[in-house]
C-alpha positions as CSV (number, residue, x, y, z in Angstrom):
1,X,90.9,65.0,113.2
2,X,89.2,67.0,110.5
3,X,89.4,65.7,106.9
4,X,91.7,67.8,104.7
5,X,90.5,68.6,101.1
6,X,92.1,70.4,98.3
7,X,89.3,73.0,97.9
8,X,90.3,76.6,98.2
9,X,87.9,79.4,99.1
10,X,88.9,83.0,98.4
11,X,88.0,85.1,101.4
12,X,90.3,88.1,101.1
13,X,92.9,89.7,98.8
14,X,96.4,90.4,100.0
15,X,95.7,94.1,99.5
16,X,92.8,93.8,102.0
17,X,95.3,92.9,104.8
18,X,97.9,95.7,105.3
19,X,101.2,94.7,106.6
20,X,101.2,94.4,110.4
21,X,97.4,93.9,110.6
22,X,94.9,91.1,111.3
23,X,91.4,90.8,109.9
24,X,88.6,88.3,110.7
25,X,86.8,86.5,107.9
26,X,84.0,83.9,107.9
27,X,84.6,80.8,105.7
28,X,81.9,78.3,105.4
29,X,80.7,79.0,109.0
30,X,84.2,79.1,110.5
31,X,85.7,82.3,111.9
32,X,89.3,82.7,110.7
33,X,91.9,85.3,111.6
34,X,94.2,86.4,108.7
35,X,97.4,88.2,109.6
36,X,100.0,89.9,107.4
37,X,103.4,89.6,109.1
38,X,106.2,91.1,107.0
39,X,104.4,90.2,103.8
40,X,103.5,86.7,104.8
41,X,99.8,85.8,105.2
42,X,99.0,83.5,108.1
43,X,95.7,82.0,109.0
44,X,94.5,80.8,112.5
């Protein structure tokens, strides 16, 4: 299991992810999908 840290990396702003959309970002070499579902941001 990966070690969890308390470091946060800003990769997008809420205004960059319109409601109902998904964007792809790269964070420290990892591809992450950010989704805005009814105003809630989710990361996978």
